[in-house]
N, C-alpha and C positions, 0 to 999 in steps of 0.2 A: 524513404521519409523526406518529403518534399516539406520545404517551408509552409507551402502553400494549405496544406492538413494540418499544420502545425496552430493550433487555438491556444496555448498557453500564455498566459499572463504573465509577464516578467516581474519580479518582486520590484517594488520600489526603492528608490535609493536613501529614500527619507520615509521616517515615519516612529512611532512609538514602538516599545517591545514587542507589543499585543500583533499590530500590523505587520511587521518584519516576521514574526515567528510563523505566522498564519499565512502570509504572503510566499514564504518559502516552501511550507509544507503543502501548499495549492499547487505551487508549481512544479514540486515534483511528484506528486500524485498526477497533474497532468502529462509529465514526461513519463510516466509509468504507462498511462493510455496512449499517447504518442509513441513510443517504441513498440507496444504492441499490435496498434492497430493495422490493418492490412496483410497481415499474413493469412496464408491459407489455414485451414483445419489441421492438416497435419504437419506443417511447418509448427503450428502452434503447439501442440502436444509433443514434436519429437525432442530428443534429448541430443543434444551435440556436445555435451559434457561428462565428464565422466561419470556422475551420479545420473541416472535414469529419472529422479525427479526434478531434476533443474529445467525446467520447460519454460516457456514463457506461460503457457496455462498454469502451470505448478506454482508461478512468483506471483500469478496474478491471481490465485486463490490463497496463496500465502498471505500476502497482503492484505487481501479484504480480510483475513480473520484476526489478522495482527489489527487492524482498525478496530474491529469489533470489539476485542477483548480488551485493548487500552482506553476505548472511549464508552463503551457501551457498559461494559462488565467492570471494569476497574472504577473508571469515574462515572458511570451511570448508575452504577449497582443492579445493572440488567442479569439475570441468569446466562451461564456461560452456555451457548450452543454450538459451541465449535466443533468439527468433526475429527477432533484430535482427542488424545488422552493417553494417558500412562501405556497403555497397550497398545495403541495405535499413535506412537508420536509424530507421524508424518502426513495425519489423515487428511490436512487440507489440502498438500499436494497429491494425494493417491485421489482424491474424488476430483481432481482438475481433469483426470483423464475421460470421466464420464461427461465434463460441459463443456460445452461450444464456446469460440472464443468470445462471440456475440454474448453469450449468458455471463462469461466471467467479468467481461468489461462491463457489462452493467450490472452486474453484482456489485463490482467495487466501486464505481461510480454511485450506486445508493447506499454503499456503505460509508463511504466520504462524506457524501450527503448527512447522513445521521450522524458522524462525527462531528461536523461542523456545529449542527444544532448542539450537541454538548457542550462545544467547546464556545458557543455564543452565550451559553447559560450560566458560565461561571468565568472568575476572575482568575487572571493568572495565580494568585497567592493561595485559593482555593483549596483547600485540601479536603481527603477522603482517607478513611482508616483502609489500611492496605497492607496485607499480609503478616497479620498481628499485630504488633506495635508501632509499626512505620504507619506513615502519614505520606499520602501522595499528593500531590499539585500539578494542575494542568500544565504549568509553566515545564515540570519534568515531562510530562507526558508529550508535548508538543516538541521538546529538544530530540526528546527519544525517537520519536516518527519522524523528525526531519533524518536523523541518522539512519534509520531501519530504511527508510523510502529511499534514501540515495543510495545505500549500500546496495540496495538489490534494482535499484536503475543501473549502476553499474554493471550488476551481474547480466543485465538485458542489455545492455550497449553488446556486449561480447557473444552472447547468444544470438543477436539479430544480425551482429556481421558474419557470425559463423553459419548461418542460416541461409541469408541470401545476400550478405554482403553490403547492408545497409549499414551507414555510421551518421553522425550526428549528435548533435546535443540533446 
């Protein structure tokens, strides 16, 4: 990964809470794409960790469906179309084996764009019914997605370095 290929936008050092949360999440989304780009198809699908599901392709698919769950389903009230279920809990990782890296990156980018649309239509304190008697706010989802995306960016750091020695932020 060279800096010239890096199109991420650094989060601003000042701004209101919404600007900060969305900028950090977008930076992490960009990091996922940046760390995934430029791999060969075999490397994108190759497992270098003990779990055969922890591949670059698998993580891209997982993050795409995590975005869909929290923004489209939980906040947006859309039906859950995810490829996982109680009978197939790792479905989003499993289907990645059949998808090209370009398709996975495009699907992730498209889902992130939809997530931004949901975010733009809500206030941080807006809530929706969630899992019975609970209320879920946009703020909680943004914070959770920063955590989730950041954690998996760390996994991609390790996987990418083991695949081809590439390191970097």
